[in-house]
Structures are given as C-alpha cells and as structure tokens.
SEPA-810434 format. One record per residue (C-alpha): x, y, z; residue in three letters. Coordinates in steps of 0.1 Angstrom, whole numbers, plus 5000, padded with zeros to 4 digits. Layout:
N
XYZALA...
This chain:
359
500050005000UNK501350344990UNK501550585020UNK501250955013UNK502951265027UNK500151525032UNK500251895039UNK497252075055UNK497152455050UNK494952615076UNK494052415107UNK490952595119UNK487652425122UNK487652225090UNK491452205086UNK491752075121UNK489351795113UNK491251705082UNK494551715100UNK493251475127UNK491751245101UNK495151235083UNK497051165115UNK494750875122UNK494950725087UNK497050435077UNK497350595043UNK499450885056UNK503150865064UNK504151225070UNK501751505080UNK502851865075UNK500852165089UNK500752535081UNK498752765104UNK499253135112UNK497653125146UNK500453005169UNK498052885197UNK496052685172UNK499152545156UNK500552435190UNK497152265197UNK497252075165UNK500951985169UNK500051825202UNK497051645188UNK498651505155UNK502451495160UNK503251625125UNK506551585107UNK506751965103UNK504652265115UNK505052615102UNK503352955100UNK504352995063UNK502152795038UNK504852845011UNK506952585030UNK504252325024UNK504352404986UNK508152404984UNK508552065002UNK509151814974UNK508351524997UNK504651625000UNK502351444976UNK498951604984UNK497751934999UNK494452015016UNK493752385015UNK491452475044UNK492352825051UNK490253145054UNK489453405042UNK488253255009UNK490253484986UNK493253284996UNK491952964980UNK492953034945UNK496553144950UNK497252854974UNK495652584952UNK497352734921UNK500752714938UNK500152354950UNK498952234915UNK501952414898UNK504252224922UNK502751894911UNK500651824942UNK497151674944UNK494751924960UNK491651904981UNK490252264983UNK487552375006UNK484652554988UNK484452784971UNK486652664943UNK487553034936UNK486053384936UNK485853414898UNK485153174870UNK488453254853UNK490253154885UNK488252824886UNK489052754850UNK492752814857UNK492852564886UNK490952294865UNK493352344836UNK496452314859UNK495151994874UNK494251844840UNK497551944825UNK499451794854UNK497351474857UNK496551564893UNK493651484916UNK491751804922UNK488551814942UNK486452054962UNK485152014998UNK481451954992UNK481251735023UNK477451695023UNK477751424996UNK479251205023UNK476251225046UNK474250905047UNK470851075042UNK472051265011UNK473550934998UNK470250765002UNK468451034982UNK471150994955UNK470650614954UNK466850644952UNK467150864921UNK469850644905UNK467750324911UNK464750484893UNK462250414921UNK461050774920UNK460350764883UNK461251084865UNK462451344890UNK460451664887UNK461751874916UNK464251894944UNK463852124974UNK466452175001UNK466052415031UNK469152465052UNK469552705082UNK472452765105UNK472752965137UNK473253335140UNK476553295158UNK477953075130UNK476453295103UNK478053595119UNK481453425121UNK481253345084UNK479953695073UNK482553875094UNK485353725073UNK483753755038UNK480953935021UNK480153634999UNK476353564999UNK474353295016UNK474153134981UNK477953124978UNK478653015014UNK475652805024UNK473352714995UNK476452614975UNK476452274994UNK472852204984UNK473252324948UNK476152084945UNK474051804960UNK471151864937UNK473251894906UNK475151574916UNK471751394920UNK470551514886UNK473651454865UNK473951474835UNK471351754835UNK472652104836UNK471152434849UNK469852684824UNK467952954843UNK468253104878UNK466053334899UNK466953444934UNK465753674962UNK467253784995UNK465353805027UNK466554075050UNK466254085088UNK468454085119UNK471754055100UNK471254375080UNK472054625107UNK475054435122UNK476654275092UNK475054435061UNK474054105046UNK470753915042UNK469353655067UNK468353415040UNK468653365002UNK466253164981UNK467453024948UNK465252874921UNK467052684893UNK465552534861UNK467452244846UNK467752174809UNK464951914810UNK462552124831UNK463451984866UNK463052264892UNK465552294921UNK464752514950UNK467252604977UNK466752815008UNK469852905028UNK469553095060UNK472153215086UNK469953355114UNK468553075136UNK467953225170UNK469753095201UNK466652915214UNK467052655187UNK470852585191UNK471452345161UNK474552435142UNK472652335110UNK469252205103UNK468252075069UNK465051945051UNK465251775017UNK462351684994UNK462751504961UNK459551444940UNK459251224910UNK456451084888UNK456450744907UNK457550844943UNK459251084966UNK462051094991UNK461751325022UNK464851345044UNK464851515078UNK468351625087UNK467251865115UNK469451695141UNK466751675168UNK467251305174UNK469751365203UNK468751605231UNK470951715259UNK469151905286UNK471252065315UNK470552315342UNK473452525331UNK472752545293UNK469152425288UNK468152215258UNK470752155231UNK470951935200UNK474451805196UNK476151655166UNK474551905143UNK477452075126UNK477752035088UNK481351905089UNK480751685119UNK482851625149UNK484951375167UNK483251195196UNK486051025214UNK487050725192UNK484350775165UNK483451055141UNK479951185136UNK479551365103UNK480851365067UNK484151545067UNK486351265080UNK484951035053UNK485451295027UNK489151345038UNK489750965037UNK488150945002UNK490551204989UNK493551015004UNK492250684988UNK491750854954UNK495450974955UNK496950654969UNK495050414946UNK494650644916UNK490850654918UNK488450924906UNK487451194931UNK483751214939UNK483551594935UNK484551674899UNK485852034898UNK483952084866UNK480752034885UNK481952264912UNK482452524886UNK478852474875UNK477752524911UNK479852844913UNK478252984881UNK474752914895UNK475453104928UNK476953394909UNK473853394887UNK471753384919UNK473553684933UNK473053874900UNK469353784900UNK468853894936UNK470554224927UNK468554294895UNK465254114904UNK465553944870UNK465853584858UNK469353504847UNK470053264819UNK473153044818UNK475953034808UNK476953374822UNK478753624801UNK482053754813UNK480354094820UNK477553924840UNK480053724861UNK481854044869UNK478654224879UNK477753934903UNK480954004922UNK480954384922UNK479454574951UNK477254314966UNK473854444979UNK474554784963UNK470854804953UNK469454704986UNK466254894992UNK
C-alpha cells in the first residue's frame, strides 16, 4: 500500500478535522501543517504529532516530499493562489469550497490539474452524509420515476452565520446554498442548469453585518426539473442546532423526504438548557468515532490519490455550482431571471458591490 505525505494549510475548524483524520489514517506517512495562529498550531501539533509545522504555507508547497495538499484556510480569497501554487508544484489538491472567487480562477485551477494529471477536488462534504447518499441512490435506482423537483431548506445559527459573514461578504448562496446546489446537481447528472432566479430575505443581520438573513434560489434544469434551495444564517439561540436541513425529492412514481434537522439527540442541562448536539455540517469527533461527513470525505481523497481512483466531486461540476450561485446573486440584485451560461460581464457584475441595490 502506498503511503502519502500530506500537507494541510489552515488548521481551523475544517482544517483541524482533516489534520486529525490524516493523523489517524494508515494511508498517511508524513503529516505537515501550516497555520498562522500560533496557539491553534500548537494545539494541532500536540494532537497530531506532524512531521513539520509552520506558519508559512509556502513551506508546504516548496516541500518536494509532500504528495497532496488540503487547502482549508480562510478567508476565501486565499483559496485560488494557494491551490494554484500547489497544483503548479505537482501536488494533488483538496480545496474547501468555494473553488475560487471568479470563473476565470476556477478555469485556471481545473486546467492546471488536467495538464498535470493531478487529483483536484472541492470540499462539498454533504455528499458524504448517509441521508443525502440515500436520496442519490433512490434517484439512481429509478424508484421515484422521472424526478420533477428537488427542494432543500438549510438554516444555520446566528453565531455561526456571523462568524462566516465577518470574514467574507460572499452571499448565503455562495457560502451556504452552494452545498445544496452541488448536492442537487450531483443527483441530477447529466442534467445542467439553464435558468436562475433568486431573492434575498433581510432581517436581523442587515444592521449588524450588512448581509441578508436568507437567500432563496430557484433553478431550472435543461429538462425542466426545478431545484429550489433556501439557505439561512439566522436561527435564534433558542434552537441551538448548528445546522438544520430538510430535503424533498419528488418524482412521477414516488418521493423521498429526508429530515436532517438533528433533533434525534437531546441534551438538557440546568446550566445550558436544551441542546441538540452532533448538528454541525462538517461533523465532529466523539472520542473514538466521528459523527458527520468530513472525515469520510478526507479519507476518500486520500484513497483517490493513493489508489489512483476518481474523486467524487469533479471540479467541473463545482464550477457549474459556482456559476449558478453567481447567477443567483446577480438575479437577487437585479430582480430578473438570469440565463446560463453567464457572460463575462454578468459574472463580473455578480461579484461587484454586493447588495448595492438593497432597498
């Protein structure tokens, strides 16, 4: 069995999960970490005993012994230059979403990976959830008949939404609905989106962060299937799930309804009241086991590199998802339906001065 030398750039929430998963994997020989927060780096060094640990991500790229790199850093504008450097250095790359900030950047990364014969994948971890996998299987088996619509409603807490929006002005479509757009398009392959309409719902986050509470995205596929995604970031403290999700897939011969609201485990204490644990989107370690999708996703990438297998998340489909959420932002800004593919001017407008026309 080929063992890998792996570098993880950024060891915050997601990067820390990936570093721990790598440290526990028999597929990994050497683990190398890059993290700018010295306290967090020290914490991960103690937890994973890496071969090297540095504050400079360039050292990961320059190390010829490293086979694969996981880019888990924030803010999101760093994704493209880090992934580009890793691919140019001949390293396989797992990149957290978004794939890039512009379509041109995404195209460059895909081209570099193709030219180098490298594994390149995007961190759409929800594909590795059991409930989403069941929905995908039901569609593939044909038990639903011809699929006519997919609906996904996802909401996260205000505290997590604030943390995300304080580091980036990317929309709920780009930062939250993107997971569910990817999931829907994965389920519906080889169909492709052709029209997008979107609206923002404004509330408590407007005054504090200047961003909407929720974004609703309506997508029409090339065969008429309708995909509806609602992505919110303002769940109140009284319902302390990190993430709550509802999925409906309707077909001519059946339906699948998946409740991923994480209300199946309740912890009630005098000090903190009622809580619903194990509800984060990436998941979390619970002593010797892992609850959630990100560890499985990390292991899948390691296996794809070690055994030369295809990655589950094709970066070309990640680009499709990116184009749709850019179109959603443009639609919400102009109050118009946006047809795909986007022109270069439309793609630029979607990124310029978000929420400039609010009100």
